[in-house]
Every structure is written in structure tokens, then in C-alpha cells.
OpenMM code with the backbone's topology and positions (N, CA, C; nanometers):
from openmm import Vec3, app, unit

residues = "PRO GLU ASP LEU ILE ILE THR SER ALA LYS ILE LYS GLY VAL ILE THR SER LYS GLU ILE ILE ASP LYS LYS GLN SER ASP PHE ILE LYS ARG LYS LYS THR SER GLN PRO SER HIS ILE LYS THR CYS GLY SER THR PHE LYS ASN ILE SER GLU ASP LYS LYS ALA TRP MET LEU ILE LYS GLU ALA GLY CYS GLU ASN PHE LYS VAL GLY ASP ALA SER ILE SER GLN LYS HIS CYS ASN PHE PHE ILE ASN ASN GLY ASN ALA LYS SER ALA ASP ILE GLU ASN LEU ILE LYS LYS VAL LYS LYS LYS VAL HIS GLU LYS THR GLY GLU ASN LEU GLU LEU GLU ILE LYS ILE ILE GLY ASP".split()
positions = [
    Vec3(10.7033, 10.7687, 10.5026),
    Vec3(10.6477, 10.8462, 10.4317),
    Vec3(10.4748, 10.8765, 10.5305),
    Vec3(10.4322, 10.9863, 10.4843),
    Vec3(10.2923, 10.9782, 10.5141),
    Vec3(10.2291, 10.8954, 10.4274),
    Vec3(10.2186, 10.9188, 10.2784),
    Vec3(10.1460, 10.8960, 10.1847),
    Vec3(10.1458, 10.7267, 10.1648),
    Vec3(10.2435, 10.6619, 10.2030),
    Vec3(10.2932, 10.5222, 10.1776),
    Vec3(10.2252, 10.4104, 10.2867),
    Vec3(10.1578, 10.3291, 10.2442),
    Vec3(10.1049, 10.2243, 10.3425),
    Vec3(10.2221, 10.1053, 10.3331),
    Vec3(10.2353, 10.0491, 10.4223),
    Vec3(10.3148, 9.8958, 10.4326),
    Vec3(10.2249, 9.7861, 10.4255),
    Vec3(10.2066, 9.7311, 10.3150),
    Vec3(10.1055, 9.5494, 10.2941),
    Vec3(10.1939, 9.4497, 10.3320),
    Vec3(10.3274, 9.4480, 10.3332),
    Vec3(10.3613, 9.3278, 10.4041),
    Vec3(10.4903, 9.3378, 10.4128),
    Vec3(10.5654, 9.2596, 10.4591),
    Vec3(10.7328, 9.2636, 10.5160),
    Vec3(10.8224, 9.1140, 10.5080),
    Vec3(10.9333, 9.0884, 10.4634),
    Vec3(10.9727, 9.0003, 10.4891),
    Vec3(11.0560, 9.0103, 10.5504),
    Vec3(11.1036, 8.9329, 10.6649),
    Vec3(11.1872, 8.9638, 10.8071),
    Vec3(11.2676, 8.8325, 10.8167),
    Vec3(11.4150, 8.8926, 10.7905),
    Vec3(11.4624, 8.7531, 10.7895),
    Vec3(11.5747, 8.7461, 10.9715),
    Vec3(11.5736, 8.6260, 10.9825),
    Vec3(11.5994, 8.5905, 11.1525),
    Vec3(11.7302, 8.5247, 11.0960),
    Vec3(11.7740, 8.4986, 11.2999),
    Vec3(11.8750, 8.3817, 11.2622),
    Vec3(11.8539, 8.2985, 11.4174),
    Vec3(11.8488, 8.1715, 11.3870),
    Vec3(11.8075, 8.0896, 11.4974),
    Vec3(11.9650, 8.1028, 11.5670),
    Vec3(11.9317, 8.1041, 11.7201),
    Vec3(12.0366, 8.0694, 11.8069),
    Vec3(11.9566, 8.0614, 11.9175),
    Vec3(12.0410, 8.0742, 12.0480),
    Vec3(12.0202, 8.0133, 12.1449),
    Vec3(11.9579, 8.1538, 12.2375),
    Vec3(11.8709, 8.1207, 12.3476),
    Vec3(11.7881, 8.2021, 12.4043),
    Vec3(11.9221, 8.2685, 12.5239),
    Vec3(12.0354, 8.1993, 12.5363),
    Vec3(12.1471, 8.2764, 12.6505),
    Vec3(12.1886, 8.3936, 12.5590),
    Vec3(12.2174, 8.3549, 12.3867),
    Vec3(12.3051, 8.4473, 12.3186),
    Vec3(12.1828, 8.5569, 12.2992),
    Vec3(12.0789, 8.5298, 12.2549),
    Vec3(11.9802, 8.6647, 12.2870),
    Vec3(11.9507, 8.7681, 12.3944),
    Vec3(11.9757, 8.6578, 12.4753),
    Vec3(11.9343, 8.7391, 12.6607),
    Vec3(12.0597, 8.8353, 12.6838),
    Vec3(12.1830, 8.8110, 12.6301),
    Vec3(12.3096, 8.8680, 12.6245),
    Vec3(12.2681, 8.9855, 12.5166),
    Vec3(12.2572, 8.9819, 12.3466),
    Vec3(12.2733, 9.0783, 12.3518),
    Vec3(12.1706, 9.1896, 12.3680),
    Vec3(12.0271, 9.1190, 12.4253),
    Vec3(11.9779, 9.2511, 12.4806),
    Vec3(11.9849, 9.2989, 12.5490),
    Vec3(12.0232, 9.2287, 12.7085),
    Vec3(12.1227, 9.2738, 12.7761),
    Vec3(12.2256, 9.4069, 12.7643),
    Vec3(12.3307, 9.3889, 12.6951),
    Vec3(12.4443, 9.4480, 12.6552),
    Vec3(12.3212, 9.5995, 12.5851),
    Vec3(12.2662, 9.5712, 12.5163),
    Vec3(12.2058, 9.6727, 12.4341),
    Vec3(12.1119, 9.7947, 12.5178),
    Vec3(12.0341, 9.6841, 12.6143),
    Vec3(11.9857, 9.7536, 12.7792),
    Vec3(12.0705, 9.8568, 12.8221),
    Vec3(12.2046, 9.8010, 12.8418),
    Vec3(12.3099, 9.8536, 12.8920),
    Vec3(12.3466, 9.9761, 12.8583),
    Vec3(12.4012, 9.9630, 12.7014),
    Vec3(12.4507, 10.1069, 12.6438),
    Vec3(12.3777, 10.1544, 12.6254),
    Vec3(12.2456, 10.1780, 12.6467),
    Vec3(12.0728, 10.2494, 12.6481),
    Vec3(12.1075, 10.3145, 12.7383),
    Vec3(12.1106, 10.2273, 12.8731),
    Vec3(12.0929, 10.3295, 12.9787),
    Vec3(12.2614, 10.4294, 12.9832),
    Vec3(12.3652, 10.3764, 12.9635),
    Vec3(12.4698, 10.4827, 12.9468),
    Vec3(12.5088, 10.5645, 12.9138),
    Vec3(12.4235, 10.5905, 12.7707),
    Vec3(12.4433, 10.6749, 12.7034),
    Vec3(12.3334, 10.7823, 12.6861),
    Vec3(12.2204, 10.7302, 12.7408),
    Vec3(12.0734, 10.8121, 12.7289),
    Vec3(12.0105, 10.8319, 12.8501),
    Vec3(11.9532, 10.9597, 12.8750),
    Vec3(11.8702, 10.9618, 12.9852),
    Vec3(11.7718, 10.8751, 13.0100),
    Vec3(11.7252, 10.8062, 13.1516),
    Vec3(11.6244, 10.7090, 13.1970),
    Vec3(11.5536, 10.7567, 13.2729),
    Vec3(11.4535, 10.7143, 13.2811),
    Vec3(11.3612, 10.7021, 13.4405),
    Vec3(11.3496, 10.8727, 13.4744),
    Vec3(11.3417, 10.9918, 13.3517),
    Vec3(11.3155, 11.0849, 13.3516),
    Vec3(11.2313, 11.1541, 13.2454),
    Vec3(11.1794, 11.2830, 13.2362),
    Vec3(11.0863, 11.2916, 13.1425),
    Vec3(11.1757, 11.3866, 13.0216),
    Vec3(11.1476, 11.3038, 12.9173),
    Vec3(11.2193, 11.3342, 12.7947),
    Vec3(11.1269, 11.3466, 12.6623),
    Vec3(11.1566, 11.4309, 12.5558),
    Vec3(11.1105, 11.4313, 12.4334),
    Vec3(11.1772, 11.2647, 12.3752),
    Vec3(11.2510, 11.2158, 12.4129),
    Vec3(11.3150, 11.0957, 12.3401),
    Vec3(11.3908, 11.1964, 12.2513),
    Vec3(11.4568, 11.1473, 12.1569),
    Vec3(11.5320, 11.1482, 12.0670),
    Vec3(11.4795, 11.3149, 11.9854),
    Vec3(11.5313, 11.4040, 11.9875),
    Vec3(11.4439, 11.4891, 11.9244),
    Vec3(11.4907, 11.5506, 11.7968),
    Vec3(11.5949, 11.5567, 11.7406),
    Vec3(11.6387, 11.5654, 11.6080),
    Vec3(11.7058, 11.4155, 11.5328),
    Vec3(11.6229, 11.4224, 11.3940),
    Vec3(11.7133, 11.3410, 11.3208),
    Vec3(11.8879, 11.3257, 11.3039),
    Vec3(11.9515, 11.2425, 11.2615),
    Vec3(12.0318, 11.2369, 11.2404),
    Vec3(12.0745, 11.3041, 11.0977),
    Vec3(12.1653, 11.3859, 11.0312),
    Vec3(12.1477, 11.4521, 10.9171),
    Vec3(12.2037, 11.3312, 10.8502),
    Vec3(12.3334, 11.2625, 10.8551),
    Vec3(12.4033, 11.1575, 10.8197),
    Vec3(12.4785, 11.0211, 10.8982),
    Vec3(12.5823, 10.9748, 10.9063),
    Vec3(12.6196, 10.8875, 10.9905),
    Vec3(12.7531, 10.9629, 11.0084),
    Vec3(12.8245, 11.0754, 10.9610),
    Vec3(12.9090, 11.1620, 11.0495),
    Vec3(12.8735, 11.2766, 11.0635),
    Vec3(12.7097, 11.3326, 11.0820),
    Vec3(12.6596, 11.4280, 11.1091),
    Vec3(12.5441, 11.4094, 11.1949),
    Vec3(12.5785, 11.3624, 11.3264),
    Vec3(12.4579, 11.3411, 11.3867),
    Vec3(12.4038, 11.4634, 11.4792),
    Vec3(12.2559, 11.4206, 11.5160),
    Vec3(12.2294, 11.5690, 11.5393),
    Vec3(12.3122, 11.5849, 11.6902),
    Vec3(12.3176, 11.5185, 11.7969),
    Vec3(12.4048, 11.5440, 11.9264),
    Vec3(12.5294, 11.6171, 11.8794),
    Vec3(12.6059, 11.5644, 11.7669),
    Vec3(12.7269, 11.6306, 11.7361),
    Vec3(12.7234, 11.7968, 11.6841),
    Vec3(12.6261, 11.8196, 11.6294),
    Vec3(12.5952, 11.9285, 11.6053),
    Vec3(12.5535, 11.9922, 11.7031),
    Vec3(12.4764, 11.9893, 11.7846),
    Vec3(12.4251, 12.0532, 11.8828),
    Vec3(12.5100, 12.0897, 11.9831),
    Vec3(12.5964, 11.9827, 12.0106),
    Vec3(12.7200, 12.0228, 12.0597),
    Vec3(12.8030, 12.1394, 12.0215),
    Vec3(12.8802, 12.1192, 11.9242),
    Vec3(12.9336, 12.1995, 11.8351),
    Vec3(12.9090, 12.3377, 11.8411),
    Vec3(12.7686, 12.3296, 11.8010),
    Vec3(12.7134, 12.4588, 11.8622),
    Vec3(12.7546, 12.5309, 11.9646),
    Vec3(12.7641, 12.4422, 12.0602),
    Vec3(12.7564, 12.5052, 12.2185),
    Vec3(12.6183, 12.5249, 12.2965),
    Vec3(12.5233, 12.4316, 12.2423),
    Vec3(12.3859, 12.4452, 12.2737),
    Vec3(12.3512, 12.3786, 12.3802),
    Vec3(12.4696, 12.2514, 12.4402),
    Vec3(12.4538, 12.1685, 12.5561),
    Vec3(12.3821, 12.2195, 12.6755),
    Vec3(12.4378, 12.3492, 12.7186),
    Vec3(12.3638, 12.3567, 12.8015),
    Vec3(12.2490, 12.4735, 12.8430),
    Vec3(12.1517, 12.4881, 12.7128),
    Vec3(12.0797, 12.5450, 12.6935),
    Vec3(11.9868, 12.5100, 12.7900),
    Vec3(11.8754, 12.6023, 12.8214),
    Vec3(11.7492, 12.6066, 12.8965),
    Vec3(11.6379, 12.7159, 12.8877),
    Vec3(11.5256, 12.6771, 12.8704),
    Vec3(11.4137, 12.7785, 12.8484),
    Vec3(11.2893, 12.7461, 12.9479),
    Vec3(11.2881, 12.8307, 13.0222),
    Vec3(11.1644, 12.7586, 13.1561),
    Vec3(11.2179, 12.6446, 13.2301),
    Vec3(11.1543, 12.5564, 13.2348),
    Vec3(11.1931, 12.4613, 13.3150),
    Vec3(11.2365, 12.3247, 13.1991),
    Vec3(11.2638, 12.3684, 13.0728),
    Vec3(11.2876, 12.2230, 12.9946),
    Vec3(11.4462, 12.2700, 12.9915),
    Vec3(11.5114, 12.1699, 12.9344),
    Vec3(11.6903, 12.1803, 12.9207),
    Vec3(11.7235, 12.0798, 12.8426),
    Vec3(11.8452, 12.0865, 12.8349),
    Vec3(11.9100, 11.9714, 12.7346),
    Vec3(11.9857, 11.8513, 12.8320),
    Vec3(11.9904, 11.7609, 12.8128),
    Vec3(12.0137, 11.6651, 12.9217),
    Vec3(12.1653, 11.6599, 12.9043),
    Vec3(12.2279, 11.6401, 13.0208),
    Vec3(12.3798, 11.6519, 13.0199),
    Vec3(12.4353, 11.5265, 13.0061),
    Vec3(12.3360, 11.4223, 12.9717),
    Vec3(12.4209, 11.2473, 12.9134),
    Vec3(12.4054, 11.2846, 12.7725),
    Vec3(12.3280, 11.3065, 12.7496),
    Vec3(12.2778, 11.3268, 12.5750),
    Vec3(12.2068, 11.4131, 12.5295),
    Vec3(12.2797, 11.5206, 12.4641),
    Vec3(12.2688, 11.6479, 12.4060),
    Vec3(12.1354, 11.6523, 12.2916),
    Vec3(12.0665, 11.5419, 12.2329),
    Vec3(11.9682, 11.5576, 12.1657),
    Vec3(11.8218, 11.4847, 12.2193),
    Vec3(11.8594, 11.4785, 12.3829),
    Vec3(11.7130, 11.4493, 12.4334),
    Vec3(11.6796, 11.6068, 12.5013),
    Vec3(11.5711, 11.6415, 12.5542),
    Vec3(11.5293, 11.7510, 12.5906),
    Vec3(11.4618, 11.6929, 12.6850),
    Vec3(11.4708, 11.7890, 12.7754),
    Vec3(11.4317, 11.7204, 12.9616),
    Vec3(11.3014, 11.8094, 12.9840),
    Vec3(11.1968, 11.7385, 13.0217),
    Vec3(11.1273, 11.8607, 13.1220),
    Vec3(11.1491, 11.8178, 13.2746),
    Vec3(11.2196, 11.9400, 13.3420),
    Vec3(11.2736, 11.9071, 13.4429),
    Vec3(11.1335, 11.9273, 13.6051),
    Vec3(11.0457, 11.9125, 13.5460),
    Vec3(10.9375, 11.9254, 13.6537),
    Vec3(10.7927, 11.9848, 13.5860),
    Vec3(10.8758, 12.1108, 13.5863),
    Vec3(10.7040, 12.1997, 13.5530),
    Vec3(10.7310, 12.3181, 13.4056),
    Vec3(10.7595, 12.2281, 13.2850),
    Vec3(10.7702, 12.2890, 13.1911),
    Vec3(10.6884, 12.2590, 13.0761),
    Vec3(10.6213, 12.3935, 12.9942),
    Vec3(10.5352, 12.3366, 12.9659),
    Vec3(10.5284, 12.3481, 12.8209),
    Vec3(10.4661, 12.2929, 12.7198),
    Vec3(10.5262, 12.2717, 12.5990),
    Vec3(10.5601, 12.3810, 12.5274),
    Vec3(10.5226, 12.5222, 12.5837),
    Vec3(10.6083, 12.6110, 12.4848),
    Vec3(10.7648, 12.6512, 12.5622),
    Vec3(10.7722, 12.6087, 12.6554),
    Vec3(10.9281, 12.5980, 12.6794),
    Vec3(10.9996, 12.4979, 12.5886),
    Vec3(10.9384, 12.3560, 12.5622),
    Vec3(11.0430, 12.2673, 12.4962),
    Vec3(11.0074, 12.3374, 12.3172),
    Vec3(10.8846, 12.3804, 12.3281),
    Vec3(10.8990, 12.4309, 12.1994),
    Vec3(11.0137, 12.5368, 12.1319),
    Vec3(11.0100, 12.6188, 12.2196),
    Vec3(11.1152, 12.7317, 12.2108),
    Vec3(11.2226, 12.6637, 12.2750),
    Vec3(11.2614, 12.6173, 12.2997),
    Vec3(11.4072, 12.5446, 12.3532),
    Vec3(11.4488, 12.4811, 12.2260),
    Vec3(11.3470, 12.3791, 12.1567),
    Vec3(11.4011, 12.3192, 12.0019),
    Vec3(11.4432, 12.4428, 11.9062),
    Vec3(11.3468, 12.5437, 11.9130),
    Vec3(11.3697, 12.6477, 11.7856),
    Vec3(11.4766, 12.7432, 11.8669),
    Vec3(11.5243, 12.7368, 11.9547),
    Vec3(11.6489, 12.8170, 12.0140),
    Vec3(11.7799, 12.7558, 11.9117),
    Vec3(11.8029, 12.6203, 11.9574),
    Vec3(11.8492, 12.5109, 11.9459),
    Vec3(11.9200, 12.5060, 11.7648),
    Vec3(11.7483, 12.4807, 11.7205),
    Vec3(11.7701, 12.4542, 11.5742),
    Vec3(11.8502, 12.5662, 11.5213),
    Vec3(11.8038, 12.7350, 11.5833),
    Vec3(11.8904, 12.8639, 11.4999),
    Vec3(12.0022, 12.8545, 11.5201),
    Vec3(12.0718, 12.8238, 11.6697),
    Vec3(12.2168, 12.8171, 11.7171),
    Vec3(12.2927, 12.7345, 11.6179),
    Vec3(12.2398, 12.6035, 11.6011),
    Vec3(12.3090, 12.4985, 11.4888),
    Vec3(12.3287, 12.5433, 11.3369),
    Vec3(12.2322, 12.5923, 11.3054),
    Vec3(12.1806, 12.6901, 11.1471),
    Vec3(12.3150, 12.7900, 11.1513),
    Vec3(12.2791, 12.9179, 11.2330),
    Vec3(12.3782, 12.9889, 11.2579),
    Vec3(12.5467, 12.9501, 11.2681),
    Vec3(12.6166, 12.8490, 11.3810),
    Vec3(12.7361, 12.7595, 11.3544),
    Vec3(12.7541, 12.6681, 11.2562),
    Vec3(12.6962, 12.6076, 11.2223),
    Vec3(12.7015, 12.4867, 11.1406),
    Vec3(12.6896, 12.4935, 10.9929),
    Vec3(12.5701, 12.5857, 10.9802),
    Vec3(12.4724, 12.5868, 10.8357),
    Vec3(12.4257, 12.4535, 10.8378),
    Vec3(12.3963, 12.3740, 10.9192),
    Vec3(12.2724, 12.2601, 10.8688),
    Vec3(12.1470, 12.3207, 10.9495),
    Vec3(12.0511, 12.2284, 10.8929),
    Vec3(11.8855, 12.2639, 10.9146),
    Vec3(11.8865, 12.1490, 10.9725),
    Vec3(11.8880, 12.1266, 11.1081),
    Vec3(11.7931, 12.0516, 11.2160),
    Vec3(11.6735, 11.9954, 11.1679),
    Vec3(11.6263, 11.8626, 11.1464),
    Vec3(11.4480, 11.8409, 11.1357),
    Vec3(11.4599, 11.7359, 11.3049),
    Vec3(11.3005, 11.7867, 11.2786),
    Vec3(11.2823, 11.7117, 11.4130),
    Vec3(11.2462, 11.5348, 11.3985),
    Vec3(11.2765, 11.4924, 11.4779),
    Vec3(11.2345, 11.2933, 11.4953),
    Vec3(11.0926, 11.3352, 11.5711),
    Vec3(11.0592, 11.4034, 11.6578),
    Vec3(10.9630, 11.4038, 11.7273),
    Vec3(10.8465, 11.5067, 11.6140),
    Vec3(10.7364, 11.4791, 11.6616),
    Vec3(10.6262, 11.5111, 11.5891),
    Vec3(10.5301, 11.6186, 11.6898),
    Vec3(10.5371, 11.7573, 11.6677),
    Vec3(10.4488, 11.8201, 11.7328),
    Vec3(10.3073, 11.8518, 11.7121),
    Vec3(10.2064, 11.8154, 11.7551),
    Vec3(10.0604, 11.8223, 11.7802),
    Vec3(10.0279, 11.9493, 11.8181),
    Vec3(9.9036, 11.9678, 11.8011),
    Vec3(9.8422, 12.0529, 11.8268),
    Vec3(9.8377, 12.2521, 11.8020),
    Vec3(9.8121, 12.3257, 11.8617),
    Vec3(9.8554, 12.4737, 11.8458),
    Vec3(10.0007, 12.4969, 11.8868),
] * unit.nanometer
topology = app.Topology()
chain = topology.addChain("A")
for resn in residues:
    res = topology.addResidue(resn, chain)
    for name in ("N", "CA", "C"):
        topology.addAtom(name, app.Element.getBySymbol(name[0]), res)
């Protein structure tokens, strides 16, 4: 929350070998590369998950939004909670695509998607 400041934290770790850590990190990176778009311009994960069983990407897919496009902005075919700038998208294209998806998801599922990204400026 914006009205809180974290002043300290306790972190619990586990002592293990460098090889195990390297393997876990490598597996994580591989999973991420196969499930999310990489090396292209995206907003990152656009919407927050509503709950463990109501993930934003599932709601977007259920509402039939996965092929939506506005201007040069579109939804990733690899992961539909990632919005892509195909090269010449304006911020308005991305914002209008977000609005279009939010509206359609609400119409089809009754759920209100909340942005995970922050939009700043006008």
C-alpha cells in the first residue's frame, strides 16, 4: 500500500549448494521464457490475478479477448495478460486496449480486472 513504509524485514534462507541454486534459477528462467513473451516490447503482466483460481489470463481468455488489437498494440499469443507494442503503438493504443479488455471481461464474467501496471501522466 502507498501509505505504508517497510522499515525492516526478516528473510529466511536455506543453505544449499551452488549447483542446486544454479539449477533452480535455470529452471525458473526456462519456465518463464516458455510461458511469457520475451525480447519484445510489453507492459509486463498487465492485470492482477483476482484469486488463485481466477487468474487474469484465464478471465481474458474466457472472455474471448486474446486476439484483441488497438492500433499497433495487441495481446500476446504466448500469454494473454501481456500486452505488446508491435513497433508503433502509442500509449493511447495500450490504454484503449486495456479498457477494451476490462469491459469485455466484466461483460462476460462479471469480474473487474485491476491493473498490475501503473499508468502515469495524462
